[in-house]
C-alpha positions in Angstrom: -45.0 8.1 27.8 -42.8 8.7 24.8 -41.2 11.7 26.5 -40.3 9.7 29.7 -38.8 6.9 27.6 -36.7 9.3 25.6 -35.3 11.0 28.8 -34.5 7.6 30.3 -32.7 6.6 27.2 -30.5 9.8 27.2 -29.6 9.2 30.8 -28.7 5.6 30.1 -26.3 6.4 27.3 -24.7 9.6 28.7 -23.8 8.2 32.1 -21.3 5.6 30.7 -19.9 8.3 28.4 -19.2 10.6 31.4 -17.5 7.7 33.2 -15.4 7.0 30.1 -14.4 10.7 29.8 -13.4 10.7 33.4 -11.5 7.5 33.1 -9.7 8.8 30.0 -8.8 12.0 31.8 -7.2 10.0 34.7 -5.3 7.9 32.2 -4.0 11.0 30.5 -3.1 12.7 33.8 -1.2 9.6 34.9 0.7 9.4 31.6 1.5 13.1 31.7 2.9 12.7 35.2 4.9 9.5 34.3 6.5 10.9 31.2 7.1 14.4 32.5 5.1 15.9 29.6 3.8 18.8 31.7 7.3 20.2 32.3 8.4 19.6 28.7 8.4 22.7 26.4 10.9 21.3 23.9 13.1 18.3 23.3 16.1 17.3 21.2 17.1 13.7 20.6 19.7 11.9 18.5 20.4 8.5 17.2 21.2 6.2 14.3 19.3 3.5 12.4 17.4 3.3 9.1 14.7 5.1 7.1 12.7 4.2 4.1 11.4 5.9 0.9 7.6 5.8 0.9 5.9 4.9 -2.4 9.2 3.6 -3.9 9.0 -0.2 -3.3 10.5 -2.6 -5.8 7.4 -4.8 -5.7 3.9 -3.3 -6.0 2.4 -3.1 -2.5 5.7 -4.3 -1.0 8.1 -2.7 1.6 9.7 0.6 1.0 13.5 0.7 0.1 15.7 1.0 3.2 18.6 3.5 3.6 21.1 3.5 6.5 20.9 6.6 8.8 24.3 7.5 10.1 23.1 10.6 11.9 19.6 11.5 13.2 18.7 14.6 15.2 15.1 15.7 16.0 14.2 19.1 17.5 10.6 19.5 18.7 9.3 22.9 20.0 5.9 22.1 21.5 5.0 25.8 22.0 4.8 26.7 18.3 4.4 23.7 17.6 7.2 22.8 15.1 9.6 19.9 14.5 12.8 19.6 12.6 14.5 16.3 11.6 18.1 16.4 10.5 19.0 13.2 8.7 22.2 12.0 7.1 21.7 8.7 5.3 23.6 6.5 2.8 22.5 4.3 0.0 24.1 1.1 1.2 21.9 -1.5 -0.5 23.8 -3.4 -3.2 22.5 -3.9 -5.7 19.8 -1.2 -5.0 16.2 -2.3 -5.4 13.4 0.2 -5.7 13.5 4.0 -5.9 13.9 6.8 -3.4 16.9 8.6 -4.8 14.9 11.8 -4.9 15.2 14.6 -7.4 18.6 15.4 -9.0 20.5 18.1 -7.2 23.1 19.7 -9.5 24.8 21.4 -6.5 25.7 18.0 -4.9 25.5 15.7 -8.0 23.2 13.5 -6.0 19.7 12.1 -6.6 17.7 11.1 -9.7 18.9 7.6 -9.8 20.4 4.9 -7.5 22.8 4.2 -6.1 23.2 7.6 -4.6 26.9 8.4 -3.9 28.1 9.8 -0.5 26.2 11.2 2.4 22.6 12.2 1.6 21.4 15.1 3.7 17.7 14.9 4.2 16.4 17.6 6.5 12.7 18.0 7.1 10.8 20.9 8.8 7.3 20.2 10.2 4.9 23.0 10.7 2.5 21.9 13.5 0.0 24.7 12.5 -1.0 22.6 9.5 -3.0 19.4 9.6 -0.3 17.1 8.4 2.3 18.8 10.6 0.2 18.6 13.7 -0.5 14.9 13.2 3.3 14.2 12.8 4.0 15.9 16.1 1.0 14.2 17.8 2.3 10.9 16.6 5.2 11.2 19.2 4.5 10.2 22.9 4.8 13.6 24.5 3.2 15.2 21.4 0.2 12.9 21.8 -0.4 14.1 25.3 -0.2 17.7 24.2 -2.5 16.9 21.3 -5.1 15.7 23.8 -5.0 19.1 25.5 -5.1 21.0 22.2 -8.2 19.1 21.0 -10.3 19.3 24.1 -9.7 15.9 25.8 -9.8 12.2 24.9 -11.9 9.1 25.4 -11.2 5.5 26.2 -11.6 3.6 22.9 -10.8 0.1 24.0 -8.0 -2.2 25.2 -5.1 -3.9 23.5 -3.9 -6.7 25.8 -3.2 -4.8 29.1 -2.8 -1.5 27.3 -5.6 1.1 27.4 -6.4 2.7 24.1 -7.1 6.4 24.4 -8.2 8.5 21.4 -8.9 12.1 20.5 -10.4 13.6 17.3 -8.5 16.3 15.4 -9.7 18.7 12.7 -13.1 17.0 12.8 -11.9 14.0 10.8 -8.7 12.4 12.2 -8.8 9.9 15.1 -5.5 9.7 16.9 -5.1 6.7 19.2 -2.4 5.9 21.8 -1.9 2.6 23.6 -0.8 3.3 27.2 0.7 0.5 29.3 0.4 -0.3 33.0 3.4 2.0 33.7 1.4 4.8 32.1 3.9 5.0 29.2 2.8 5.3 25.6 3.8 2.3 23.5 2.1 3.2 20.2 0.3 6.1 18.6 -1.5 5.8 15.3 -3.9 7.6 13.0 -4.9 7.6 9.3 -3.7 10.3 7.0 -4.5 11.1 3.4 -1.8 9.2 1.4 -3.1 10.7 -1.9 -2.4 7.7 -4.2 -3.1 5.2 -1.4 -6.1 7.0 0.2 -6.8 6.8 4.0 -3.4 5.3 5.1 -2.4 4.0 8.5 0.6 5.7 10.1 2.0 4.5 13.4 4.7 5.3 16.0 6.0 2.5 18.1 8.0 3.4 21.3 10.0 1.2 23.7 12.9 1.1 26.1 12.0 4.2 28.1 14.7 5.9 30.2 14.5 8.8 32.6 16.2 12.1 31.8 15.7 14.5 34.7 12.1 13.6 35.2 11.3 13.2 31.5 10.9 9.6 30.3 11.7 9.1 26.7 11.8 5.9 24.5 15.2 4.7 23.3 13.8 2.9 20.3 11.5 4.6 17.9 9.8 2.9 14.9 7.5 4.6 12.5 5.4 2.7 9.9 3.2 3.8 7.0 0.9 1.5 5.2 2.1 -1.3 7.5 5.8 -1.0 6.5 8.7 0.8 8.4 9.6 4.3 7.3 11.9 5.1 10.3 13.8 2.9 12.8 16.0 4.8 15.2 18.0 3.7 18.2 18.2 6.8 20.4 21.6 7.7 21.9 21.0 11.1 23.3 18.0 13.1 24.8 18.0 16.7 25.9 14.7 17.8 27.5 13.8 21.5 27.2 16.6 22.0 24.7 17.4 25.6 24.0 18.2 24.7 20.4 14.8 23.1 20.0 13.0 25.9 21.7 14.6 28.4 19.3 13.3 26.4 16.3 10.2 28.2 15.1 9.5 26.2 12.0 8.4 27.5 8.6 6.2 30.6 8.2 2.6 29.6 8.5 0.9 29.3 5.1 -2.7 28.5 6.0 -4.5 25.4 7.1 -4.0 21.8 6.3 -4.5 19.5 3.4 -7.6 20.6 1.6 -9.8 18.6 -0.8 -9.0 17.9 -4.4 -10.9 18.4 -7.6 -11.6 21.0 -10.1 -10.7 23.9 -7.8 -7.2 22.5 -7.2 -6.8 21.6 -10.9 -7.6 25.2 -11.9 -4.4 26.3 -10.1 -2.2 23.9 -12.1 -0.8 25.1 -15.4 0.3 22.5 -17.9 2.6 23.6 -20.7 2.7 21.5 -23.8 5.8 21.2 -25.9 6.3 19.4 -29.2 9.4 17.2 -29.2 8.7 15.2 -32.4 6.3 15.0 -35.3 3.5 13.6 -33.2 5.1 13.6 -29.7 4.2 16.2 -27.1 5.6 16.7 -23.6 3.1 17.9 -21.0 5.2 19.6 -18.4 4.5 20.2 -14.7 6.7 19.7 -11.7 9.3 17.0 -11.4 7.4 14.4 -13.4 5.6 14.8 -16.7 3.3 13.1 -19.1 4.0 12.5 -22.8 1.3 12.5 -25.4 1.6 10.4 -28.6 -0.8 11.5 -31.4 -2.6 9.0 -33.6 -5.1 9.7 -36.4 -8.2 10.0 -34.3 -7.0 9.7 -30.7 -4.1 10.2 -28.3 -2.2 7.9 -25.9 -0.8 9.5 -22.8 2.4 7.9 -21.3 2.4 8.4 -17.5 -0.1 9.9 -15.1 2.1 11.4 -12.3 1.2 13.7 -9.4 -2.4 13.5 -8.3 -5.9 14.7 -9.3 -4.7 18.3 -9.8 -2.0 17.4 -12.3 -4.0 14.7 -14.1 -7.1 16.8 -14.6 -5.0 19.8 -15.8 -3.2 17.5 -18.2 -6.5 16.1 -19.6 -7.7 19.7 -19.9 -4.6 20.7 -21.8 -5.0 17.8 -24.2 -8.6 18.8 -24.9 -7.4 22.3 -25.6 -4.6 21.3 -28.0 -6.5 18.3 -29.6 -10.2 19.2 -29.3 -11.3 16.4 -31.6 -9.0 13.6 -30.4 -10.0 11.8 -27.2 -7.5 10.1 -24.9 -7.8 6.4 -25.7 -5.3 5.0 -23.1 -3.1 6.1 -20.3 0.1 4.0 -20.2 1.5 3.6 -16.7 5.2 2.7 -16.6 5.3 1.5 -13.0 3.6 1.6 -9.6 5.7 4.2 -7.8 3.6 6.9 -6.3 5.3 9.7 -8.2 4.6 8.0 -11.5 1.2 6.5 -10.8 -0.2 9.0 -8.3 -2.6 10.5 -10.9 -4.1 7.4 -12.4 -7.2 7.5 -10.3 -8.2 10.7 -12.1 -7.9 9.0 -15.5 -10.2 6.1 -14.2 -12.7 8.7 -13.1 -12.7 10.1 -16.7 -13.3 6.5 -18.0 -9.9 6.3 -19.6 -8.4 2.7 -19.6 -5.1 2.1 -18.0 -2.4 0.0 -19.7 0.2 -1.3 -17.2 2.3 -4.4 -16.5 0.5 -7.5 -15.4 2.4 -7.5 -12.1 0.6 -4.3 -11.0 -2.9 -5.3 -11.7 -3.7 -6.9 -8.3 -2.2 -4.0 -6.4 -4.2 -1.4 -8.4 -7.5 -3.3 -8.3 -7.3 -4.5 -4.7 -5.7 -1.5 -3.1 -5.3 1.7 -5.1 -8.8 1.6 -6.7 -10.4 0.1 -3.6 -8.9 1.9 -0.6 -11.2 4.4 1.0 -10.6 8.1 0.4 -12.7 9.6 3.1 -10.3 12.1 4.6 -9.8 14.1 1.4 -12.1 12.6 -1.3 -10.6 12.7 -4.7 -12.5 12.8 -8.0 -12.8 9.0 -8.2 -14.1 8.8 -4.6 -16.7 11.5 -5.4 -17.6 9.9 -8.8 -17.0 6.1 -8.4 -16.3 4.2 -11.5 -14.9 0.7 -12.1 -11.4 0.8 -13.5 -10.5 -0.7 -16.9 -7.0 -2.1 -16.6 -5.4 -3.7 -19.6 -2.1 -5.5 -18.9 0.9 -6.6 -20.9 3.5 -9.2 -20.1 6.5 -8.5 -22.4 5.2 -6.4 -25.4 2.2 -4.6 -26.8 1.9 -2.6 -30.0 -0.6 0.2 -30.5 -1.0 1.4 -34.1 -3.4 3.0 -36.5 -1.5 1.9 -39.6 0.6 5.1 -39.6 1.6 5.9 -36.0 2.9 3.1 -33.9 3.7 3.0 -30.2 5.5 -0.1 -28.9 5.4 -0.9 -25.2 8.0 -3.2 -23.7 8.9 -4.7 -20.3 12.3 -3.6 -19.1 13.4 -7.1 -18.1 15.5 -7.5 -15.0 15.5 -3.8 -14.0 15.9 -3.4 -10.2 14.1 -0.1 -10.0 10.7 -1.6 -10.2 9.2 -4.9 -11.1 7.1 -4.6 -14.2 8.8 -1.5 -15.4 7.7 -0.5 -18.9 9.3 1.6 -21.6 7.7 3.0 -24.7 9.2 3.2 -28.2 8.0 5.3 -31.2 9.7 3.7 -34.3 8.7 6.6 -36.6 10.6 9.0 -34.4 13.3 6.6 -33.2 12.4 7.9 -29.8 12.4 5.9 -26.5 10.3 7.1 -23.5 11.7 5.9 -20.2 11.2 6.4 -16.5 13.9 6.1 -13.8 16.5 4.1 -15.6 18.6 7.2 -16.4 18.8 10.8 -15.3 20.7 13.6 -17.0 23.5 15.0 -14.9 24.3 18.4 -16.5 27.4 20.1 -15.1 28.5 17.4 -12.8 30.9 14.5 -13.1 29.5 11.0 -14.0 28.6 8.6 -11.2 31.6 6.7 -9.7 30.2 3.6 -11.5 27.4 3.3 -14.0 24.0 2.8 -12.4 22.8 -0.8 -12.8 19.4 0.7 -13.8 21.1 2.4 -16.9 23.2 -0.6 -17.9 20.1 -2.7 -17.8 18.2 -0.3 -20.0 20.9 -0.5 -22.6 20.9 -4.3 -22.5 17.1 -4.3 -23.0 17.3 -1.9 -26.0 20.0 -4.1 -27.6 18.1 -7.3 -26.8 15.1 -5.9 -28.6 17.2 -4.5 -31.5 15.5 -1.1 -31.2 16.9 1.7 -33.4 17.0 4.5 -30.7 18.4 7.9 -31.5 16.7 10.0 -28.7 15.4 9.3 -25.2 12.7 11.3 -23.6 12.7 11.1 -19.8 9.5 11.2 -17.6 11.6 13.2 -15.0 12.5 15.8 -17.6 14.8 16.3 -20.6 15.6 14.6 -23.9 19.0 12.9 -24.4 20.8 11.4 -27.3 21.3 7.6 -27.3 25.0 8.3 -27.2 24.6 10.0 -23.9 22.8 7.0 -22.5 25.6 4.7 -23.7 28.2 6.9 -22.1 26.4 6.8 -18.8 26.2 3.0 -19.1 30.0 2.8 -19.4 30.1 2.0 -23.1 
C-alpha cells in the first residue's frame, strides 16, 4: 500500500513539472525567434547616459554617486563568451557628494579624490568563462537566452503582471530570472551576486524601447541596478549585430573558475607588511587601502578595516605576530564606503568591537551584519556572532594615561556623512581617509578639492597641532603639503 501511494505521489508532482518545462521551452523559443538571438554571434552597441560608483554613496545605504557618460560602447562576443565596455565619463556633479574617483593614476593625474578633472576613461573587460563574467553577460537580453542554452534549459517561475518569469540555475547556486512580455521580448533580467561587503546582492537589467536591426531586436534604453540603485543608464544610439569588431574581441586569458569562498585559505595568500611610522604607530600595508595600528600599554586599536575577509584576517594575524601579548581592543571605521568598511565583518567574527559614527549604525546593523551571505559565505556567516558597535557623534578619546587617540567627526565633508578622522597628539599625527590624496609628479588640481579644504577647516576648528598626515590610501604627508593642496 505504501509503495502504491509513493508511486502515485511521484506521478502527481512530476507531471506538472514536465508541463512547466515544456512551457518554458516554448517561451524561450518564442523569445529567441522574436529577438533574433539564434542568428546573433556578436553585437556592438553605443550610447550615452550615466553610470554610478557602487559602494561610494554619500549616505550609508543610499544611492551611488552619478557620473555623466559622454561615450559608451559595448562589444559582446557570445562565442567565447566575452564582453568589453568602453566608457568615457565626466565628474559633473557640483559640488561632488560621495566617492567614486578611483585610484590615483600618475600617468593621467586623475583619480584619488573628487572632483576628477577631464574625461575619465573607464574600460572594462568581462571574461564570460568566470562566474561573475558569465552572470554579467547573461544579465543582457540575448545573453540570457544563450545562458538558458548553456545551463541546460529553464523553467517557468511565476508571473509579473502579464509577463512570464523564466529562470535557470547557474553554477549550482545562482538563479537568473527574466521577465518576458507578450511580444516575447525580455523586459528585465535579475539575479543575486556576492557583493562581498553587502552579501547576496540583487543585480538587475531593465530593457525597453526595442527596435529591429536586420532581424535582431535590441532595446534602446538600458538600465542596470545593483542593491536597488542605478549603476548604468544608457540611451542607445547605435546597434551593429554580428559586429566583426565584437567577434574579434576574445577577452582576457582564462584564469580559472569563478569567485570562490573566503576564509583562512584565502587569508593565507595575503601578505601584510607592517611598517613603523611613529613611536607607537604602525602601517599595515596591502593593496590600495591599508590599516593603521595604534599601540597602547596593553592593547592595540586598529584604524580602518578595508578589503574583505582575506585582508582583515591577514591583518589580524600580522598584529598577533608583531604584538603577541597585546589584543586588538577596537577597530575604528572611518566611514561606510565598501573599500574602507569591506573587512569589518571579519573583525566582528573575531569579537572585536567596532567604533564608527552614529550615522552608520542602522546601516551596519540592519543590512551589513544582517544580509545573507549564502553564495560565498564569509567568516561571520560561518561563525555568526552579534556585532558590538560603539558610536560617536562629534568626538571620542581613547587613552591609557600615556598614549591617546582622539576621534573626530569631519563636519560638513561631502565625501561621506559621518566621516571620521583620528589624531595622535603625542605624534602630532592625523590619520585621514579620502579628504586628500598625494599627487606625486603631476600638477595640482585646477582648483582645490572641497574635501581637502573642508579637512583643513576642521583641523583649524578643533585647534589640532598637526605636523604629519597618514593616509588610508597610502603615504604620509606634511601638514604643509595639505595646506598647499587646499590653496593656502
